N, C-alpha and C positions, 0 to 999 in steps of 0.2 A: 364658268360658262355652261349654260344648259343648252343642249342640242336636241332639236326635235328629230326623232328617228324616222325621217322620211326619205325614201329613195328618190332619185331624180324623177321629176314629173315628165309626162309625155310632152315632147316638144322642146324641152330644155336641153342645154348642153350637158354632156354626161357628168361633168364635175360639179354641177350646180347643187347647192344644198340650202336648206332653210335652217337658220340658227338664231338663237337669242344670245347676243354677245355683249361683253362689257364695253361701255363708253369710257375710253381712257382719258380723252380730253376734247374740249370744244373751244376753238380759238377764232376770234374775229380777225380776219385777214385783209379785209377791204370793206368799203361801204356796203352794208347790208349783206355781207358775204362771210361765211363761216366754214371752217374746216372741222369735220368730225374725224376723230381718230378712234378706230374700233380695234379691239383685240380679237383677231380672227385668223389664226395661223393657217388653217386649212383653206379658207377662202383666198387668203393672200398668196398661197403657193400655187393656186389654180388660175388666178386671174390674168387676163391678157390686156394690154393697152387697147382701149376702145370698148371693152365690155362694160356692163353696168350692173348695179345692184338695186333691188327694190328695198325700201327702208320704211319702217314705221315704228311708233311707240308700242311696246307690248301691251296687249289688252285694250288698247284704245279703239273705240268705234266711231269717233267723230274727229277726224275723217276715218272712214272704215278701211280704205285701201292704202297700200303703200305708194311711195313715189319713187321714180327711177332716178338714180344718180350715177354718173360715169365714174369709173375708177380714176382717182386723181393720182395715186401712187400707192405702193406698199411701203411698210416701214419695219424696222427691226435692227438689232445690233449686228446680226450676221446676214449678209445679203443672200446666202444660200438657204437660210431658214427664216423667212420673214415672219414677223409677229402679228401683223395685222394690216388693215387697209385704211387709207385716207380717202374721204369723200368730201367734196366741196359743194356748197349750195348757196344760192342767192335767194333772199326773201322775196317771194312773188305772190304766193297765194296762202290759203288757210293753213295748209300743212306746214309750209316753210315758216310761216309766222309763229307757229308753236314750237318749232325745233330749237330756237335759241334758249328755251327754258329747260332743255335737257341738261342734266348735270353730270360731270365726271363721277364715276362710281355707279351710275345707273346702268340700265340695259337698253339695248336697241334690237328690234327684230329685223333681220336682214335675210334676203334670199338672193342667191346668185353664185358665181358670176353668170350673167345672162348675155345672150347675143353672140355675135361672131368676132368682134374686135377688128382693128386695122390689120391689113396684111403686112408681113415683113417688107420693109422698103427694098425694092429691087431697082435701084437707080444710082446715079452718080450724085444727083442733087435732090434734096427733099424740101419741098415748100409746104409748111403747115400754116393754115389760115383759121383764125378764130374770131368770132364776134361775141362779145359779152361773156356770159358764163360758158360759152362754147369752148373756152380755153381748157376746161378741166381734163379732157383725155390726154393732152399733149405733153405734160411733164414725163409721163411714163413712155410715150412714143419716143420722145427725145432721148431718154436714158437708154432705151433699147437700141435705137439707131446708132448711138455712140458706142454701144457695146459695154455700157456701164452696169447693166442689169439684165439678167435672163428671166423672162416671165414665163408663167405656166409650167413650173417645174414640179408641181405636186403630183402624187400618184393619181392617175385617172384624169389628169388635167387635159383640157381640150388642146393645149399646145405643148405637150410634154417634150417634143423634140425641137421646139422652136428656139432658134438661136441665130443671130445675125451672122451670115457667112463672111461678110466683110463689113466691119463697122465703118460708118461714114466719118469723115473729118468734121470737126465742129463748124468750120467755115463753109461746109457744104450743106448745112441745115439752116434754113431761114424760117423764122416764125413771124408771120404778120398777124398782129394782134390788135383788134379794134374794140374800143369801148366808148361809152358816152363821155366819160370824164376820167382824168387820171386817178381819182379816188376809188374807181372800180377796178383798177389793175390788180392782178393777183400773181404773186410769185415771180415778178420780173427780175428782182435781184438774184434769185437762185438761178434763173435761166441764163442771165448774163454771165454768171459764174461758171457755167458750163462751156462758155466760149462760142456759143452759136450766134448767128446773125439775127438779132431781135429788132424788129421794126414795128413801131407802135403808131396807131392812128387814133385820134380822139375827136369826137364830134365838136367839142368846144375849143380844141387847140391847146388844152392844158398840158399836154405832153406829146411829143412826136409830131407826126403829120396831122394837120387839121383837115379832116375830111373823111371819106369812106376808106375802109381797109382795102376794098377792091381796087382802089387807085394804086396802092402799093403793090398789089398782086399783078396788075397790068404792067407796071414798070419792071417787076422781077421777071415776068414771062418774056417781055420784050428783050431783056438782056440775056436770059439763059435758055430761052426756047424760041429764039427768033428764026430758026430754020428747022427743017424736018429732022435732021440728024441730032441736033441739040434737044429737040422736043422729046425724042425717044429716050433720052438719058435723065429726064426729070420725072418726078411724081408729085402730085398735089393731094394733101389730106386736108379736109375742111370740116368744121363743125360750128354751128351758130344759128342765128335767125334764118328762116327759110329764104327770105328775099336776098340776103347776103350770099347764101350758099348757091342760089340760082345764078347770081352774078358771077361767082367764082367758077361754077360749072361751065357757063357760057364762054368765059374767058379761056378756060382750059381747052374747050372744044375748038375755039378759034385758033389757038396755038398748037393744036393737036397733041396736047400733053395729057397723060393719064391722070385721072382724078377720081378720088373716092370721097363720098360725103357721109358724115355721121348724122343721121336724122334725129331730130328731137320731137318725134311724133308723140302726142299724149297717149298714154297707155294705162290700162287698169290692172291686168293680172301679171304681166311680165313674162309669162311662159307660153303664150300662144293659144290659150283656151278661149278667150273672149272675142278675138278678132276685132278689137276696137282700134287697133293701131295699123291697119293695113295701108299699104302704099302701092300706087300703080307702077308696074314695071314692064319692060319690053322683053318678050321671049326671044330666044335665038331665031325663031322662024318669022319674026316681025310682028306677031300678035301681041296684044296686051293682056296682062293678068294682074293679080294682086298678091302681095307678099306681106307677111307679118313683120313689122319693124323689130319687135322684141325677139324674134327667133331667127328669121332669115337676115335680119339686119342686126344692129342699127346701121352698120357700114354697108354701103352699096356703091358699086362703080357708077359714076355720074351718068354714063352713057345709057344705062338701063332704066333710068328714072324719067318720069313724065314731069318735066320742069317748066312747061308752058302754062 
């Protein structure tokens, strides 16, 4: 592994590094969906659920810029000393159409971990909501919430003291996962093996509920946040298409449940220099301003975002 001797860049989290790392394996895990397994122990020890990495092929100029991918999970024989990171991508554009040609034994340029990540769940019940490839942050979120893994344990990591004070019971974690068709589902067998409440929605009815994932969310909130006292005991984490996240945020507001959104804003640099990924946010005094999704995000409390 060759590491570029660069200090953290201005605007990046303190533990972020730029490295060229070995590609251990690339596996097709669903339709047009692949998992990259990278050997990067330093990055794996620092990463938190919800943070992301910028990725590109070393030396390539077309496309010139890297692409952001959320941490899917860390891997390694010893949970205390992870060996690397897993990233999952869906073929959508020019960069991701080229990525399946990358072979094990090659190298990948990666910089991160970037962004802020999801907060530790402070609730009795946790509702996770994903649309499409927006599922990628949640395996790590679930493992942390269950107390199965402690993230951000590396020296200088942004979450060095991060540890669930009280792990949640598996049946107190619900994952509502919506995709176009069952052939796009990722990691459902592993998630069910963790004992959580997994609820699936597909547009074509090929698995689970036929319809929008927001319909499952509304049913869950009606059951578990139907009054003010119950609403204070739940938290909602959401990632996926903008329209879906707006729907989830409006439902959470209606039920007075706390909600965090992981934005998938297009970005260029990943460390706050280009200001191409700004999003409109509400200041504490009621005024509006802009924040960089790659630095101040990608996770924001839903109530501070302009969702109209």
